[in-house]
C-alpha positions as CSV (number, residue, x, y, z in Angstrom):
1,M,0.0,0.0,0.0
2,A,1.5,3.3,-1.1
3,L,1.7,6.4,1.1
4,S,-0.1,9.5,0.2
5,M,2.0,12.6,-0.7
6,D,1.2,14.2,2.7
7,E,2.2,11.0,4.6
8,Q,5.4,10.6,2.6
9,R,6.4,14.3,3.4
10,I,5.8,13.7,7.1
11,L,7.9,10.5,7.0
12,D,10.7,12.3,5.2
13,A,10.6,15.1,7.8
14,M,10.8,12.5,10.6
15,E,13.8,10.8,9.0
16,R,15.7,14.2,8.7
17,K,14.9,15.0,12.3
18,L,16.2,11.6,13.4
19,A,19.4,12.0,11.4
20,D,20.0,15.4,12.9
21,D,19.3,14.3,16.5
22,D,21.2,10.9,16.5
23,P,23.4,10.3,13.5
24,L,24.7,7.0,14.8
25,L,21.3,5.5,15.2
26,A,20.3,6.9,11.7
27,S,23.3,5.2,10.1
28,R,22.5,1.9,11.8
29,L,18.9,2.0,10.7
30,S,19.9,2.9,7.2
31,S,22.2,-0.1,6.9
32,F,19.6,-2.4,8.5
33,G,18.6,-5.3,6.2
34,R,21.8,-5.1,4.1
35,P,23.7,-8.4,4.0
36,G,26.6,-8.5,6.3
37,V,30.1,-10.0,5.9
38,A,28.8,-13.5,7.0
39,A,26.1,-13.5,4.4
40,I,28.4,-12.4,1.7
41,M,30.9,-15.2,2.6
42,R,28.2,-17.8,2.3
43,S,27.7,-17.0,-1.4
44,R,29.0,-19.4,-4.0
45,R,31.2,-16.8,-5.7
46,A,33.0,-15.9,-2.4
47,R,33.7,-19.6,-1.7
48,I,35.2,-20.1,-5.1
49,V,37.4,-17.0,-4.8
50,L,38.5,-18.0,-1.3
51,S,39.3,-21.5,-2.6
52,F,41.5,-20.2,-5.4
53,L,43.3,-17.8,-3.0
54,A,44.0,-20.7,-0.6
55,L,45.2,-22.8,-3.5
56,I,47.5,-20.0,-4.7
57,A,48.9,-19.5,-1.1
58,I,49.6,-23.2,-0.7
59,A,51.3,-23.3,-4.1
60,A,53.4,-20.3,-3.2
61,V,54.6,-21.7,0.1
62,S,55.3,-25.1,-1.5
63,L,57.3,-23.5,-4.3
64,A,59.3,-21.4,-1.8
65,V,60.1,-24.4,0.3
66,Y,61.1,-26.4,-2.8
67,A,63.3,-23.5,-4.1
68,L,65.1,-23.1,-0.7
69,T,66.0,-26.8,-0.2
70,P,69.3,-26.6,-2.0
71,F,70.5,-24.0,0.5
72,R,69.6,-26.2,3.4
73,T,72.7,-28.4,3.1
74,S,75.0,-25.3,3.0
75,F,73.5,-24.0,6.2
76,E,73.9,-27.3,8.0
77,T,77.6,-27.7,7.1
78,K,78.7,-24.3,8.4
79,G,78.1,-24.9,12.1
80,S,78.1,-28.7,12.4
81,P,80.4,-31.5,11.3
82,P,79.3,-33.2,8.0
83,R,76.9,-36.0,8.4
84,P,77.6,-39.4,6.7
85,T,75.4,-40.0,3.8
86,S,74.8,-43.7,4.7
87,S,74.9,-45.7,7.9
88,H,77.2,-48.3,6.3
89,Q,80.8,-47.2,6.3
90,P,83.2,-49.2,4.1
91,V,85.6,-51.2,6.2
92,K,89.3,-51.2,5.2
93,R,91.1,-54.4,6.0
94,A,94.8,-54.9,6.1
95,A,96.3,-57.6,3.9
96,R,96.9,-60.7,6.0
97,N,100.4,-62.1,6.0
98,T,100.1,-65.9,5.6
99,G,103.8,-66.6,6.0
100,T,104.4,-67.8,2.5
101,A,106.5,-65.2,1.0
102,S,107.6,-65.7,-2.5
103,T,111.1,-64.5,-3.2
104,P,112.2,-63.9,-6.7
């Protein structure tokens, strides 16, 4: 049901008076009914955009870690003794003398 011209004029005057008396309340009432951040984040478009941003962030961190791995060994060897590459060290054995010496 539409308001008459007189009623609309009175309503506009009341709104102006309210805005002059209490601007904070007027701003809250003017934003009443607008979707907030939580409602916007529930939209399909926002979820897609956030998913892509998360994927890009994970890829960037993974790429940075992968790019920095060659430098890891140089940092470890500066302050600490070198680590063996395998747990099995070759064992050097002395030649056994059997007592049979061949003389030319």
